[in-house]
N, C-alpha and C positions, 0 to 999 in steps of 0.2 A: 412540439411543433405541430401546428394545426394542419390537418389534411382536408380533403374534400370527399364526401361520400358520393356514391354513384348517383344519388338524387340531386347532387349539387349543393348540399348543406355541409356544414362543418362536421368533421369526424370527431369522435371522442378522443380526448387527450390521452397519452399513453398510460398515465397512472390514475386517471380519473375513475373513481369508484372501486379501486383496488384496496382491500384491507391492508393495513400496515401494523406491525407489532409495536408495542410501546417500548420506551427505553428500559423500563423495569423488567420486561420479559427478556430482552437481549442481555442485560447485565447478569442474569442468572446462568447464562451459558458457561460451561466449565472451562473452555479454552480461549475465552475472549479476555483480552487485557487492555484496559483503558488507562492511559497514563494519569497519575495523580501528582506528578512532580510540579512544584510551584514555578520552576523556570520554564517548563513546557507551557503552563498556563499563560505566563507572561509573553512568550514568543508567539503563541497562538493568537493572542489579542492583537499584536502588531500585524500578524499575517492576515487576519480577517479584515482589517481596516481598509476600506475602499481607496483611501488616499495613499496607501503604501506604494511607492513606485516600483517598477519591475526589478531594478537591480537589488533593492533592499528585499523585495519579496523573494527573489531567487536565493539570496543569502540566508534568509530565514528558513526557507525550505531545506537547505543544506544543513543548517544548525539543528532543525527538528529531526532530520534524517539521522544525524549523529546521535541525538538523544534516544531516538527509537532503536538505533543499532545497539546502544549500550544496554537498554532495558531488555531487548529481545534476545541478547546473547548470554544472559545470566546463567542458563542451564546447559551451555555447551560443554562437551567433554574436553578434558585436559590430559596431557601426558607429561611425565617428569622429564627434566633435561638438566644435565650437569653443565655448569658454565664457570668461567673464571672471572671473578671480580678483580679490581686492582689489588686486593689484599689476599684472596684465597679462593679455593673452589667452593661452590655451593650448589644446591639443587634448586632449580626453578621449575616453571611450568609453561608449556606452550599449548596452543589449541591443537587438539588431536584431529587431524584431517582438514581438508580445505573447506572453504566457505564460498558459496556462490550468491550473487545478487542478480535478479532479472528485473530491470526496470521496464514497465509497460510504457511504450513510447507514446508521446514524447514527454508527458507530464511527470513520469517517474524518474527522469534523469537527475533532477536536483536531489531527490531522496537518495539515489544510488551514490551520488557524489558525496553526500554527507556520511553515508555508510563507509565509504572508502577512507574518510578521514579518521575513522575509528580503527578500521582493519585495512591498511593500505594494500595488502596483497590479495584481497578478495577478488575472485573471478567475476567479471561482469558480462552477462549475456543479454542482448537486446531482443525484445519481443514487441512487435507492433500490433496493437489491437485498437480499433476505433469503434465508437458507438453510433449506430444508426439512430438519428434523432427522432425518427418517427416510430420505430419499433422498439428502441432502446436495446436492441440485440448487439452483441459484440461481433466484430468481423476481423479476422486475422489478415494482415497485409505485409508483415515482415517477421522473419524468424531466423535468428542466428544462434540457436541453441545447438550444442554438440550432440551427436547421436549417442555417445556413451559418457556417463558422468560418474566420477569417483570422488565424491565430496561428503563431508559430514552433514551439511544442511545447505539448502538453497532458500533464499528469501525472495518472494515476488513483491515488488514495491510499486505502489501507485497512490498518489495523494488522496483521491476521492473514491470512496466506496459507496456508490449511490444505489443502483439496482443490484449490483453484485455480478452482472453478466461478464464483464471483462475479467474480474478476479477469478470467477469460477472457471472460465475458459483457460486462463493462464495456468492455474493449478492443474487442470486436466492435461494440458500440453506438457507441463513439467513432469507429471506422474508417468506419462508415457515414456519418458527418458529413464525410468527406473530409479529416480532419486529417492533415497530411503526416508528423508525427513524434509518437510517443507513448512514454511511459515509465510504469513502475509503481513506486510507493513503498510500502513496508510496514515494519512494525516487526519482526515475527517471521515466518519462513517454515518450513514443513515441506518436506523434500526432495521429497515426492510432489507437493505443489501447485506448487512452484517448477519442477519438471521439466515438469509438465503445461502451465503457463503458457508456459514457454520453447519447448516444442514446438508449441503452438497458435499462438504469435505470435513466431517467431524474429527478427522485424524490430524488436522493441522492447528497450530496456534495462530491467533490473529491479534496483532498489536496495532492500536491506533492511538493517536494523540488525544482526540476528543470524539465523543458520540453526540451527534446533533439530534434535532427534534424529529424530523420526518422528511419525506420527499413531497414536493408540490406536484400538481397535476401534470406538469411537463417532465417530471422525473429529476428535478434539480434538488440538491440538498438544501434545506433551510435550517438555521440562518445561513450556513455555508460560508463560502468566500469567493464565489464566482468561478470562472474557468481557470483552474490551476495552471494549465499549460500556457494559455494566453497571458496570464499575469506573470509567469516566470520569464517569458521570452518577449514580452511587449508587443504581441500580435493581436491587438484588440480590433 
């Protein structure tokens, strides 16, 4: 967003002149996971299309959230459990410890709903962060996180990882709750935001559907998909 300098001229755009890492640099990071699933690529193409209407867009976000949930839970711990089938007793497995999901409002709601389709009893805690369009800094406006957490892992979910400010702040807030293991789930990331998040929190895993080219001078991901919140809820 353009501002005005004290002399009356236009101020510099927030990302203008700021160096950005390449895709190749980011892909070398050890705990960054970019989906390579063909179904994900198909759904992402539909999601990016500017002609996709809000109801279909929201449904696609949920479906992508379910796919990300499946990919990101591959290393969760299990515990054995004896059950009765219609024929006999047998040993099965269940997730060891609870799982939490923190959608960053409001754009993260669709992803959280998709996650719940995979693990229905997941605990959902809402966190409101919004980005100042001039400074690109994240500002907290809503927090429903419990003070004490006893879960195996918590996932912070937000569709767009642009500058990384909201994601970094969300992980900081969750870490202050003493959560032992955290991960981030997103739909699209810019190399700049992904690098910043990985450097700020090298102990978390980051899962995204696709890695885009860069941020433009305004701090928007390109090619991107527009405003994920507006497109989910039809508020253009």
